[in-house]
C-alpha positions as CSV (number, residue, x, y, z in Angstrom):
1,M,3.0,120.2,110.9
2,V,3.3,122.9,113.6
3,I,5.4,126.0,113.1
4,L,6.5,127.8,116.2
5,W,7.7,131.4,116.2
6,T,11.3,130.4,116.6
7,D,11.0,127.7,113.9
8,A,9.8,130.4,111.4
9,L,12.7,132.7,112.3
10,I,15.2,129.9,112.0
11,L,13.8,129.2,108.5
12,V,14.2,132.8,107.6
13,L,17.7,132.9,108.9
14,L,18.7,129.8,106.9
15,I,17.3,131.3,103.8
16,L,19.3,134.6,104.4
17,I,22.5,132.7,105.1
18,T,22.0,130.6,101.9
19,G,21.4,133.7,99.9
20,I,24.4,135.5,101.3
21,F,26.7,132.6,100.7
22,Y,25.4,132.3,97.1
23,V,26.1,136.0,96.5
24,M,29.5,135.8,98.1
25,R,30.6,133.0,95.8
26,K,29.9,135.2,92.8
27,K,32.0,138.1,94.0
28,E,35.6,138.1,92.8
29,H,37.0,140.1,95.7
30,L,35.5,137.5,98.2
31,K,37.0,134.5,96.5
32,R,40.4,135.0,98.2
33,P,39.1,135.0,101.8
34,L,36.7,132.1,101.1
35,T,39.6,130.1,99.7
36,T,41.7,131.0,102.7
37,I,39.0,129.7,105.0
38,K,38.6,126.5,102.9
39,Q,42.4,125.9,103.1
40,N,42.6,126.4,106.9
41,S,42.3,123.0,108.5
42,V,41.4,124.4,111.9
43,G,38.7,126.6,110.4
44,M,37.2,123.8,108.4
45,S,37.2,121.4,111.3
46,S,35.4,124.0,113.4
47,L,32.9,124.6,110.7
48,I,32.1,120.9,110.4
49,I,31.5,120.8,114.2
50,L,29.3,123.8,114.0
51,L,27.3,122.4,111.0
52,F,26.9,119.2,113.0
53,F,25.3,121.1,115.9
54,V,23.2,123.1,113.4
55,S,21.9,119.9,111.8
56,I,20.7,118.7,115.2
57,G,19.1,122.0,115.9
58,I,17.3,122.0,112.6
59,L,15.9,118.5,113.2
60,D,14.7,119.8,116.6
61,S,13.0,122.8,114.9
62,I,10.6,120.8,112.7
63,H,7.6,120.2,114.9
64,F,4.4,118.3,114.3
65,K,1.6,116.6,116.2
66,P,1.8,112.8,116.2
67,A,-1.4,111.0,115.2
68,S,-1.5,109.0,118.5
69,K,-1.6,112.2,120.7
70,D,-3.5,115.2,119.5
71,N,-2.4,117.6,122.2
72,E,1.3,116.8,122.1
73,I,3.8,118.6,119.9
74,I,7.1,116.9,119.1
75,S,10.0,117.5,116.8
76,V,11.6,115.3,114.2
77,L,14.5,114.8,116.7
78,D,12.0,113.7,119.3
79,Y,10.6,111.2,116.9
80,F,14.0,109.6,116.1
81,A,15.1,109.8,119.7
82,A,11.9,108.1,121.0
83,P,13.8,105.3,122.9
84,L,15.7,108.0,124.8
85,R,12.6,110.0,125.5
86,E,10.3,107.1,126.5
87,H,12.7,104.8,128.3
88,G,12.9,106.6,131.6
89,E,13.8,105.3,135.1
90,K,12.6,105.9,138.6
91,T,15.4,108.4,139.6
92,Y,19.2,108.9,139.4
93,S,21.4,106.3,137.7
94,E,25.1,106.6,136.7
95,P,26.3,106.5,133.1
96,F,26.2,102.9,131.9
97,A,24.7,101.8,135.2
98,T,22.3,98.8,135.5
99,T,21.0,99.8,138.9
100,L,19.7,103.0,140.6
101,Y,22.2,105.3,142.2
102,N,20.8,104.9,145.7
103,K,19.8,101.8,147.7
104,E,16.1,101.1,148.4
105,M,14.0,98.4,150.1
106,I,13.3,95.7,147.5
107,A,10.5,93.2,147.9
108,Q,11.6,89.6,147.5
109,A,9.7,86.7,146.0
110,N,9.1,85.3,149.6
111,N,7.6,88.7,150.6
112,S,10.7,89.6,152.6
113,M,12.5,93.0,152.1
114,R,16.1,93.5,151.0
115,W,18.1,96.8,151.2
116,D,19.9,96.9,147.9
117,Y,20.3,98.8,144.6
118,P,17.2,98.2,142.4
119,R,17.8,97.1,138.7
120,L,16.9,99.7,136.1
121,T,13.8,99.3,134.0
122,F,15.7,100.0,130.7
123,G,19.4,100.4,131.2
124,G,21.2,97.0,130.9
125,K,17.9,95.1,131.1
126,H,19.3,92.6,128.5
127,L,22.0,91.5,130.8
128,E,21.5,88.5,133.0
129,N,24.0,89.7,135.7
130,E,26.4,92.6,136.4
131,T,29.5,90.7,135.4
132,Q,28.5,90.8,131.8
133,K,28.4,94.6,131.6
134,I,32.0,95.4,130.8
135,D,32.3,92.9,127.9
136,D,28.9,93.9,126.6
137,I,29.8,97.6,126.6
138,F,33.0,96.9,124.7
139,Q,31.2,94.7,122.2
140,K,28.4,97.3,121.5
141,T,31.0,100.1,121.3
142,A,32.8,98.2,118.6
143,I,29.6,97.6,116.7
144,G,28.6,101.3,116.9
145,F,32.1,102.3,115.8
146,F,32.1,100.1,112.7
147,I,28.6,101.3,111.8
148,G,30.0,104.9,112.0
149,V,32.9,103.9,109.8
150,G,30.5,102.6,107.2
151,I,28.4,105.8,107.3
152,F,31.6,107.9,107.1
153,A,32.9,106.0,104.1
154,F,29.5,106.4,102.3
155,L,29.3,110.1,103.0
156,V,32.9,110.9,102.0
157,F,32.5,109.0,98.8
158,T,29.3,110.7,97.8
159,L,29.9,114.2,99.2
160,K,33.7,114.5,98.8
161,I,34.1,116.1,102.2
162,K,37.4,117.6,103.3
163,S,38.7,117.7,106.9
164,K,38.1,114.0,107.0
165,R,39.7,113.5,110.4
166,T,37.2,115.7,112.2
167,F,34.3,114.3,110.2
168,F,35.4,110.8,111.0
169,M,35.6,111.5,114.7
170,L,32.1,113.1,114.7
171,I,30.4,110.3,112.7
172,T,32.0,107.5,114.6
173,L,31.5,109.1,118.0
174,S,27.8,109.9,117.2
175,S,27.2,106.4,115.9
176,T,28.7,104.8,118.9
177,L,26.8,106.9,121.4
178,I,23.5,106.4,119.5
179,Y,24.0,102.6,119.3
180,L,24.9,102.4,123.0
181,S,21.9,104.5,124.0
182,N,19.7,101.7,122.7
183,F,20.9,99.5,125.6
184,Y,22.2,101.9,128.3
185,H,21.9,105.4,129.6
186,V,25.2,106.6,128.3
187,F,25.1,109.9,130.4
188,G,23.0,108.5,133.2
189,T,19.6,109.8,134.3
190,D,18.4,112.7,136.4
191,K,16.2,113.1,139.5
192,V,13.0,112.0,137.7
193,G,14.8,109.3,135.7
194,E,15.0,111.1,132.4
195,D,17.9,110.3,130.1
196,V,20.6,113.0,130.4
197,F,21.9,112.3,126.9
198,Y,18.5,113.2,125.5
199,Q,18.4,116.4,127.6
200,T,21.8,117.4,126.3
201,I,21.1,117.0,122.6
202,K,17.7,118.7,123.1
203,S,19.6,121.6,124.6
204,I,21.5,122.2,121.4
205,R,18.5,123.9,119.8
206,T,18.1,126.3,122.7
207,G,21.7,127.4,122.5
208,L,21.6,127.8,118.7
209,V,18.4,129.8,118.8
210,L,19.7,132.2,121.5
211,G,23.0,132.6,119.7
212,T,21.6,133.1,116.1
213,L,18.3,134.8,116.6
214,T,19.7,137.3,119.1
215,T,22.6,138.0,116.7
216,L,20.0,138.6,113.9
217,I,18.3,141.2,116.1
218,L,21.4,143.1,117.3
219,L,23.3,143.1,114.0
220,P,21.0,145.6,112.1
221,L,21.0,148.0,115.1
222,S,24.8,147.8,115.5
223,L,25.6,148.0,111.8
224,V,23.3,150.9,110.9
225,L,23.8,153.1,114.0
226,G,27.5,152.4,114.3
227,I,28.3,153.4,110.7
228,L,26.0,156.4,110.7
229,A,27.5,157.7,113.9
230,G,31.1,157.4,112.6
231,F,30.4,158.7,109.1
232,F,28.1,161.7,109.7
233,R,29.3,162.7,113.2
234,G,27.8,165.9,114.5
235,W,24.4,165.7,116.3
236,L,23.6,162.3,114.9
237,D,26.8,160.9,116.5
238,D,25.9,162.6,119.8
239,V,22.4,161.1,119.8
240,I,23.6,157.6,119.0
241,Q,26.4,157.8,121.6
242,F,23.9,159.0,124.2
243,L,21.6,156.1,123.4
244,Y,24.1,153.3,123.8
245,T,25.8,155.0,126.8
246,T,22.5,155.3,128.6
247,L,21.6,151.6,127.7
248,N,25.0,150.5,129.0
249,S,24.5,152.3,132.3
250,I,21.5,150.0,133.1
251,P,22.6,146.7,134.7
252,S,21.8,144.2,132.0
253,V,20.8,141.4,134.5
254,L,18.2,143.7,136.1
255,L,16.9,144.8,132.7
256,I,16.6,141.2,131.4
257,G,15.1,140.1,134.7
258,A,12.4,142.8,134.6
259,S,11.7,142.1,131.0
260,V,11.3,138.4,131.6
261,L,9.0,139.1,134.5
262,M,6.8,141.3,132.3
263,V,6.6,138.5,129.7
264,Q,5.6,136.0,132.4
265,V,2.8,138.4,133.7
266,Y,1.5,138.8,130.1
267,M,1.4,135.1,129.5
268,S,-0.3,134.5,132.9
269,N,-3.0,137.1,132.0
270,H,-3.5,135.6,128.5
271,E,-3.5,131.9,129.2
272,S,-6.0,131.2,126.4
273,D,-3.3,132.2,123.9
274,F,-0.8,129.8,125.3
275,T,-2.6,126.5,125.6
276,S,0.4,124.3,124.9
277,L,3.4,124.0,127.2
278,I,5.8,124.0,124.3
279,V,4.1,127.1,122.8
280,R,4.5,128.9,126.1
281,A,8.1,127.9,126.4
282,D,8.8,128.9,122.8
283,M,7.3,132.4,123.3
284,R,9.4,133.0,126.4
285,L,12.5,131.9,124.4
286,L,11.6,134.3,121.6
287,F,11.2,137.2,124.0
288,L,14.5,136.3,125.7
289,C,16.2,136.6,122.3
290,L,14.6,140.0,121.8
291,I,15.6,141.2,125.2
292,L,19.2,140.0,124.8
293,G,19.4,141.5,121.3
294,M,18.2,144.9,122.5
295,T,20.8,144.9,125.3
296,S,23.8,143.5,123.4
297,W,24.1,145.7,120.3
298,T,26.0,148.5,122.0
299,G,29.5,146.9,122.0
300,L,29.6,146.2,118.3
301,C,28.0,149.6,117.6
302,R,30.9,151.3,119.4
303,L,33.5,149.3,117.5
304,L,31.9,150.1,114.1
305,R,31.7,153.8,115.0
306,A,35.4,153.9,115.8
307,E,36.3,152.0,112.6
308,T,34.1,154.2,110.5
309,L,35.7,157.4,112.0
310,K,39.1,156.0,110.8
311,L,37.9,154.9,107.3
312,R,36.2,158.2,106.4
313,E,39.6,159.9,106.6
314,M,41.3,157.4,104.3
315,E,42.6,158.6,100.9
316,Y,40.2,156.5,98.8
317,V,37.2,157.9,100.7
318,Q,38.4,161.4,100.4
319,A,39.1,160.9,96.7
320,A,35.5,159.6,96.3
321,Y,34.3,162.8,98.0
322,S,36.4,165.0,95.6
323,L,35.0,163.2,92.6
324,G,31.4,163.9,93.7
325,V,30.4,160.4,94.7
326,K,27.2,160.4,96.7
327,Q,27.3,159.7,100.4
328,H,25.2,156.5,100.3
329,T,27.4,155.1,97.5
330,I,30.5,155.7,99.7
331,L,28.8,154.0,102.6
332,I,27.9,150.9,100.6
333,R,31.0,150.6,98.4
334,H,33.8,151.8,100.6
335,I,32.8,151.8,104.3
336,L,30.6,148.7,104.6
337,P,33.0,146.2,103.0
338,N,35.9,147.4,105.1
339,V,34.1,146.9,108.4
340,M,32.7,143.5,107.6
341,H,35.8,141.7,109.1
342,I,34.8,143.3,112.5
343,V,31.2,142.4,112.0
344,L,32.0,138.8,111.2
345,I,34.3,138.2,114.1
346,S,31.9,140.0,116.5
347,I,29.0,137.9,115.3
348,V,30.7,134.6,116.1
349,L,32.1,135.9,119.4
350,D,28.7,137.3,120.3
351,F,27.2,133.9,119.5
352,S,29.6,132.3,121.9
353,S,28.9,134.8,124.7
354,L,25.1,134.5,124.2
355,V,25.3,130.7,124.5
356,L,27.2,131.2,127.8
357,A,24.8,134.0,128.8
358,E,21.8,131.6,128.6
359,A,23.5,129.3,131.0
360,A,24.2,132.1,133.5
361,L,20.7,133.5,133.2
362,S,19.0,130.1,133.6
363,Y,21.2,129.5,136.6
364,I,19.6,132.5,138.4
365,N,16.1,131.6,137.1
366,I,15.6,134.5,134.6
367,G,16.5,132.6,131.5
368,V,14.5,130.2,129.4
369,D,11.3,128.5,130.7
370,P,12.1,125.7,133.3
371,S,10.3,123.2,131.0
372,T,12.7,124.1,128.1
373,Y,15.7,121.8,127.6
374,S,18.8,123.9,127.9
375,W,22.3,123.6,129.3
376,G,21.6,126.5,131.6
377,N,18.7,124.6,133.2
378,M,20.8,121.5,133.5
379,I,23.5,123.5,135.3
380,N,20.9,125.1,137.5
381,G,19.6,121.7,138.4
382,A,23.1,120.5,139.2
383,R,23.4,122.9,142.1
384,L,21.6,120.7,144.4
385,E,23.0,117.5,142.8
386,M,26.6,118.6,143.5
387,A,25.6,119.0,147.2
388,R,24.3,115.5,147.5
389,E,26.2,112.7,149.1
390,P,27.2,110.9,146.9
391,I,27.6,113.6,144.3
392,V,25.5,113.4,141.1
393,W,28.1,114.7,138.6
394,W,27.0,113.5,135.2
395,S,24.4,116.2,134.4
396,L,26.8,119.0,134.9
397,T,29.6,117.2,133.0
398,A,27.4,116.4,130.0
399,A,26.2,120.1,129.8
400,F,29.7,121.4,130.2
401,L,31.2,119.1,127.5
402,F,28.6,119.9,124.8
403,M,28.6,123.7,125.6
404,F,32.4,123.6,125.6
405,A,32.5,121.9,122.2
406,L,30.1,124.4,120.6
407,V,31.7,127.5,122.0
408,L,35.2,126.4,121.2
409,A,34.3,125.5,117.6
410,A,32.6,128.9,117.2
411,N,35.6,130.8,118.6
412,L,38.1,128.9,116.4
413,F,36.0,129.5,113.3
414,A,35.7,133.2,114.2
415,E,39.4,133.5,114.4
416,T,39.7,131.9,110.9
417,V,37.1,134.2,109.5
418,Q,38.7,137.3,111.0
419,T,42.1,136.3,109.5
420,A,40.6,135.7,106.1
421,F,38.5,138.8,105.8
422,D,40.7,141.3,107.5
423,P,41.9,143.6,104.6
424,R,45.1,144.4,106.4
425,R,46.2,140.8,106.1
426,S,45.4,140.4,102.4
427,E,48.3,139.7,100.1
């Protein structure tokens, strides 16, 4: 088993989330908001979608070296998606196509040449002719759908899952796509013939790592500095305000670009420490998370400062002062719980913005490593594809759909969490 830096941090994050959830379940004052979230159909549907993406990301974060290839590092997801990873084509092909996207000269049995669309090596190879394709796709779609129905019935019976409609859609859609991908390239292939569906699901981990690990970095800075600035005021407030005002005055794109360039120079000068391509890409991803975290904490810090300035003047805080309660006790018992609704909504919204930021940064070549699967790299590669004639549209469409689903689910869940934990909305 091989543990990358981001794999270790993801494991730590999962342990922290599990511990926090376990503690929250035992707190009486948190049962009401948790129950509110549980009873909200939109929130639970969004949570199921997020957990579905997280499950894929976790499978892609367990790495090992296969026995057949000593120098190769793959994930559990790569192992299960071996047909998608290994069944490549020569170049572009449309979704569910049986031939390449462009015509080529094809050698005939009589040594003559013919100008036509070559048959794919993998996609639709079981078909004898093109006329069978439509019926075959419908047949295999039905088989995949009914397999999904069986899996759904088993999981619902054993796990007693709520929000069954969303769960049913996810399971049946996933089952159908997976079954079809054994016979066709459901999202087509790219310039080098790699399956776009494989690229898209591999990009999920990159989006989750950037969204979660960056949030893990910015949250302590924002939480500690924002509360301290609003509670103590005076010179400490001036120093913290100067710090985030100065950081905000630096163009974030230039700062991120300069930091990524320094990381690239460091790795070039220490090639012996980065012998594997996946280790090199993982290190650049980790540093990008650090850079984004150090440049993204200022907004939440400003919000927490303003909220703390208001809370410190509330009657119950002033009463605690009058009774001689120590300052650190007031911060922990009165200030921190009443700013958590802002923290929770900001975390999920920041997660969404960071997923989108990766796409924007990779589009201008200062994001993740070009060898890393990410929606940003897919969109970056689609620049030239959209200028082709005819247009290669499926890579951009696949990246957009998966990114849209993840960000939309995160935003809807954030709204549910904010509504449930906002003390002003409690009954």
